[in-house]
C-alpha positions in Angstrom: -91.7 78.3 -34.1 -88.2 78.5 -32.5 -85.3 76.5 -34.0 -82.1 76.3 -32.0 -78.9 77.6 -33.6 -76.8 74.5 -33.0 -76.4 72.5 -36.1 -73.3 72.4 -38.3 -73.1 73.7 -42.0 -75.2 76.8 -41.0 -75.7 79.4 -43.6 -73.8 77.6 -46.4 -77.0 77.3 -48.5 -78.4 80.5 -47.2 -75.3 82.7 -47.8 -71.9 82.5 -49.3 -69.4 83.0 -46.5 -65.9 84.3 -46.3 -65.0 82.1 -43.4 -65.8 78.5 -42.4 -69.4 78.0 -41.5 -71.6 76.2 -39.0 -75.3 75.6 -39.3 -79.0 75.3 -39.0 -81.4 72.6 -38.4 -83.5 73.9 -41.3 -81.9 75.8 -44.1 -83.7 78.7 -45.5 -83.0 79.9 -48.9 -84.5 83.4 -49.2 -83.9 84.9 -45.8 -83.6 84.4 -42.1 -85.0 85.6 -38.8 -82.7 85.4 -35.7 -83.1 86.1 -32.0 -80.2 86.4 -29.6 -80.1 84.3 -26.4 -77.7 86.8 -24.9 -78.6 90.0 -23.1 -75.0 91.3 -23.2 -74.7 94.5 -25.2 -71.2 93.9 -26.3 -72.0 90.4 -27.6 -75.0 91.5 -29.5 -73.2 94.5 -31.1 -70.3 92.2 -32.0 -72.8 89.8 -33.7 -74.1 92.7 -35.8 -70.5 93.4 -36.9 -69.8 89.7 -37.6 -72.9 89.3 -39.9 -72.1 92.6 -41.6 -68.5 91.6 -42.4 -69.0 87.8 -43.2 -72.3 87.4 -44.9 -73.3 87.8 -48.6 -76.9 88.9 -48.4 -77.9 89.0 -52.1 -81.5 87.8 -52.1 -81.1 86.6 -48.5 -81.8 89.3 -46.0 -81.7 88.8 -42.3 -83.7 90.2 -39.4 -82.0 90.1 -36.0 -83.9 90.6 -32.7 -81.9 91.4 -29.5 -82.4 92.7 -26.1 -79.9 93.9 -23.4 -79.7 94.3 -19.7 -79.5 98.1 -18.8 -76.9 99.7 -21.1 -76.3 103.0 -22.8 -75.3 102.8 -26.4 -73.8 105.9 -28.1 -73.3 106.5 -31.8 -69.9 106.1 -33.5 -69.2 109.8 -33.5 -70.6 110.8 -30.2 -69.1 112.1 -26.9 -70.2 110.0 -23.9 -69.5 112.9 -21.4 -71.9 115.0 -23.4 -74.6 112.4 -23.8 -75.1 110.6 -20.5 -74.6 110.7 -16.7 -71.4 108.6 -16.4 -71.2 109.0 -12.7 -74.7 107.6 -12.2 -74.0 104.8 -14.6 -70.9 103.7 -12.7 -72.9 103.8 -9.4 -75.7 101.6 -10.9 -73.5 99.3 -12.9 -74.9 100.4 -16.3 -72.7 99.4 -19.3 -71.6 101.9 -21.8 -71.1 100.8 -25.4 -70.1 102.6 -28.6 -71.6 101.1 -31.7 -70.1 101.2 -35.2 -73.2 103.0 -36.7 -73.9 106.7 -36.5 -76.9 108.3 -34.8 -77.8 109.3 -31.3 -77.6 107.8 -27.8 -80.2 105.2 -26.6 -80.9 103.5 -23.4 -81.4 99.7 -23.5 -83.0 97.3 -21.0 -85.0 94.1 -21.3 -88.2 96.2 -22.0 -86.7 97.5 -25.2 -86.5 95.5 -28.4 -83.6 96.1 -30.8 -84.2 95.1 -34.5 -81.5 94.9 -37.1 -82.4 94.6 -40.8 -79.4 93.2 -42.8 -79.6 93.6 -46.5 -77.4 94.3 -49.6 -76.4 98.0 -50.0 -78.7 98.1 -53.0 -81.8 96.9 -51.1 -81.2 99.1 -48.0 -84.4 101.0 -47.2 -85.1 102.3 -43.7 -88.6 103.4 -44.4 -89.6 100.1 -45.8 -88.4 98.4 -42.6 -90.3 100.8 -40.5 -93.4 100.4 -42.5 -93.1 96.6 -41.9 -93.0 97.3 -38.1 -96.0 99.5 -38.4 -97.9 96.8 -40.3 -97.1 94.3 -37.5 -98.2 96.7 -34.8 -101.5 97.4 -36.7 -102.2 93.7 -37.0 -102.0 93.1 -33.3 -103.1 96.5 -31.9 -105.0 98.4 -34.6 -106.1 101.1 -32.1 -102.5 102.3 -31.6 -101.7 105.6 -33.5 -98.0 105.0 -34.5 -96.4 106.7 -37.5 -92.9 107.1 -39.0 -91.5 110.6 -39.5 -88.9 112.0 -41.8 -86.1 111.3 -39.3 -87.0 107.6 -39.4 -88.4 107.7 -35.8 -91.6 106.0 -34.9 -93.9 108.3 -33.0 -96.8 107.3 -30.7 -99.8 109.7 -30.8 -97.9 112.0 -33.0 -95.4 113.1 -30.3 -93.9 110.3 -28.2 -90.8 108.6 -29.7 -91.0 104.9 -29.3 -88.2 104.0 -31.8 -85.0 105.6 -33.0 -83.0 104.6 -36.1 -79.2 104.3 -36.9 -77.5 102.5 -39.8 -74.2 101.4 -41.3 -73.6 101.1 -45.0 -70.6 99.1 -46.4 -69.4 98.4 -49.8 -71.8 95.7 -50.6 -73.9 95.1 -47.4 -75.8 97.5 -45.1 -77.8 97.3 -41.9 -80.5 99.4 -40.3 -81.1 99.0 -36.7 -83.8 100.5 -34.5 -85.2 100.4 -31.0 -88.8 99.7 -30.0 -89.9 100.8 -26.5 -92.3 98.3 -25.0 -91.8 98.3 -21.2 -88.5 100.2 -20.6 -87.8 101.8 -17.2 -88.7 105.4 -18.4 -87.6 107.2 -15.2 -84.2 105.6 -15.3 -83.9 106.3 -19.1 -84.4 110.0 -18.4 -81.9 110.0 -15.5 -79.0 108.4 -17.3 -79.5 110.3 -20.6 -79.1 113.6 -18.9 -75.5 114.7 -18.7 -74.5 116.7 -15.6 -71.2 117.9 -17.1 -70.9 121.6 -17.7 -68.7 123.6 -20.2 -68.2 120.9 -22.8 -67.3 122.2 -26.3 -67.3 119.5 -29.0 -68.1 118.9 -32.6 -69.3 115.3 -31.9 -72.7 114.3 -33.1 -75.3 115.4 -30.5 -78.5 113.5 -29.7 -81.7 115.3 -30.3 -83.9 115.2 -27.1 -87.3 113.7 -27.5 -90.4 112.9 -25.5 -90.6 109.1 -25.1 -93.3 106.7 -24.1 -93.6 102.9 -23.8 -96.2 101.0 -25.9 -97.2 99.3 -22.6 -98.4 102.7 -21.4 -101.0 102.7 -24.1 -101.9 98.9 -23.8 -100.9 97.2 -20.6 -101.5 93.7 -22.1 -98.7 94.2 -24.8 -95.5 92.2 -24.3 -92.1 92.2 -26.0 -92.6 88.5 -27.0 -95.9 89.4 -28.7 -94.3 92.2 -30.6 -91.3 90.1 -31.7 -93.6 87.4 -33.0 -95.8 89.8 -34.8 -92.8 91.5 -36.5 -91.2 88.2 -37.4 -94.5 87.1 -39.0 -94.8 90.2 -41.1 -91.1 89.9 -42.1 -91.6 86.3 -43.1 -94.7 87.2 -45.2 -93.0 90.2 -46.8 -89.9 88.1 -47.9 -91.8 84.9 -48.5 -89.8 82.9 -46.1 -90.6 80.4 -43.4 -91.9 82.1 -40.2 -89.2 80.7 -37.9 -87.4 82.6 -35.2 -84.0 80.9 -34.9 -82.3 81.3 -31.5 -78.6 82.2 -31.8 -75.7 82.5 -29.2 -73.5 85.5 -30.2 -70.8 84.2 -27.9 -70.3 80.9 -29.7 -66.8 80.9 -31.3 -67.4 77.5 -32.9 -70.3 78.9 -35.0 -68.8 82.5 -35.4 -65.0 82.3 -35.5 -63.4 85.5 -34.2 -66.6 86.9 -32.7 -65.0 86.9 -29.2 -62.3 89.4 -30.2 -64.9 91.7 -31.6 -66.8 91.7 -28.4 -63.6 92.3 -26.4 -62.7 95.3 -28.6 -66.1 96.9 -28.1 -65.4 96.8 -24.3 -62.0 98.5 -24.4 -61.5 102.0 -23.0 -59.7 102.9 -26.3 -63.0 102.1 -28.3 -65.6 103.4 -25.9 -63.9 106.6 -24.8 -60.8 106.8 -27.0 -62.9 107.2 -30.2 -64.5 110.4 -28.9 -64.0 113.3 -31.3 -61.7 116.0 -29.9 -63.4 118.3 -27.3 -62.6 120.6 -24.4 -64.0 121.3 -21.0 -64.1 124.9 -19.9 -65.7 125.3 -16.4 -65.3 126.7 -13.0 -66.5 125.7 -9.5 -66.4 127.3 -6.0 -64.7 125.8 -2.9 -65.8 126.9 0.6 -62.7 128.3 2.5 -63.9 129.3 5.9 -66.5 132.1 5.4 -65.5 132.8 1.8 -65.7 131.0 -1.5 -62.7 130.4 -3.7 -63.3 130.2 -7.5 -61.3 127.5 -9.4 -61.1 127.8 -13.2 -60.5 124.7 -15.3 -59.7 124.3 -19.0 -58.9 120.8 -20.3 -58.4 119.8 -23.9 -59.0 116.1 -24.7 -58.1 114.2 -27.9 -58.6 110.4 -28.4 -59.9 110.4 -24.8 -56.6 111.7 -23.4 -55.7 115.0 -21.9 -53.6 117.1 -24.3 -53.8 120.4 -22.4 -54.7 121.2 -18.8 -55.0 124.6 -17.1 -56.2 124.7 -13.5 -56.2 128.1 -12.0 -56.7 128.8 -8.3 -56.0 132.0 -6.4 -52.4 132.2 -5.4 -53.3 133.1 -1.9 -55.3 129.9 -1.6 -53.0 127.5 -3.4 -49.4 128.2 -4.5 -48.9 128.5 -8.3 -46.3 125.7 -8.3 -48.9 123.2 -6.9 -51.3 124.0 -9.7 -48.5 123.7 -12.3 -47.6 120.3 -10.9 -51.2 119.1 -11.1 -51.5 120.5 -14.7 -48.4 118.8 -16.0 -49.2 115.5 -14.3 -52.5 115.2 -16.2 -50.9 115.6 -19.7 -51.3 112.4 -21.8 -53.3 110.7 -19.1 -56.9 109.3 -19.8 -59.7 111.7 -19.1 -61.0 109.3 -16.5 -61.7 109.5 -12.8 -59.9 106.2 -12.1 -56.7 107.3 -13.7 -57.0 110.8 -12.2 -57.4 109.2 -8.8 -54.1 107.2 -9.3 -52.3 110.4 -10.4 -53.6 112.6 -7.7 -52.9 110.0 -5.0 -49.2 109.8 -6.1 -49.1 113.6 -6.1 -50.6 113.9 -2.7 -47.8 111.7 -1.3 -45.3 114.3 -2.5 -47.3 117.2 -1.0 -45.3 119.2 1.6 -46.0 118.3 5.2 -48.5 121.1 5.6 -51.8 119.8 6.8 -53.8 122.8 5.5 -52.2 122.8 2.1 -52.6 119.0 1.9 -56.4 119.4 2.6 -56.7 122.1 -0.1 -55.0 120.0 -2.6 -57.1 117.0 -1.7 -60.3 119.0 -2.1 -59.1 120.3 -5.5 -58.2 116.9 -6.7 -61.7 115.5 -5.8 -63.4 118.4 -7.6 -61.3 117.7 -10.8 -62.2 114.0 -10.7 -65.9 115.1 -10.5 -65.9 116.6 -13.9 -64.5 113.4 -15.6 
């Protein structure tokens, strides 16, 4: 049964809050099941943060279901250039988000279910949560062979990953969230989670590649809605609470004061890219010059998403040293970003000597540099 999240005095009997509250049509004393009405990755991640920061969960756990339009979500300590195809994502309008929990990179679309288990730190137990999902799956599709491994993944037929796990543990509260692949676009998932960038050296947390498969590929009758209802039912039975899935709007400032600013922060360049651990790019590429090829060597050091050191080397007979030096110095302290690189190189190109051949070489070089960002 779905109950709209629209009444005042929400959560006041359910949880002790640190901020003014707003409410539910039916108050549940021992726990709560929520489902987002939004498919925006930033709003849903912001809602996780809001619950984690503002709720007291002693004896009152929360299960939150959410799905997103196509998005890539990287872990707190990951490098997006290392994890995904940013160029393809820009072309296809795929959102990139950095969550506050650790773990690896995942692809979201409407065919993937995200589940977040909120508990006290003392009651945090990832394996118990996964076992709950397994019981729900077994109830509705007992023929499916799905098991949890030591890395807290769920594997189909012993080899195909259908769920990955990440978590965040605070002083008093914690959450464990995981994915569940039902009918995700597998081909697109493989394309966007394959980085084309070469020569990256980084200490960032790296994702572990896995074979993946949708549950729908094993049973074409299975739907996300059926899975959500089954897991909600199992969760309600386990925690001895009413089996109600309450719809919630994570963009509602009236119900969740300050949540809009959280969503905005998650969309900023400084959070998504600027929180990338320090890394370097050491690569080279060839440029066709008549009948011969010219090798260009590039070394860029990036910290907090900004270029701290840049060394672009081109043969002196092809491009004068002072031109390379001007390009190197112009990039210092700029964002490691094709948009900003375009702005800088366009300004530089206007100052280029009135030499058509030299101008073309510099233009080609600038385009190549933008291609590695």
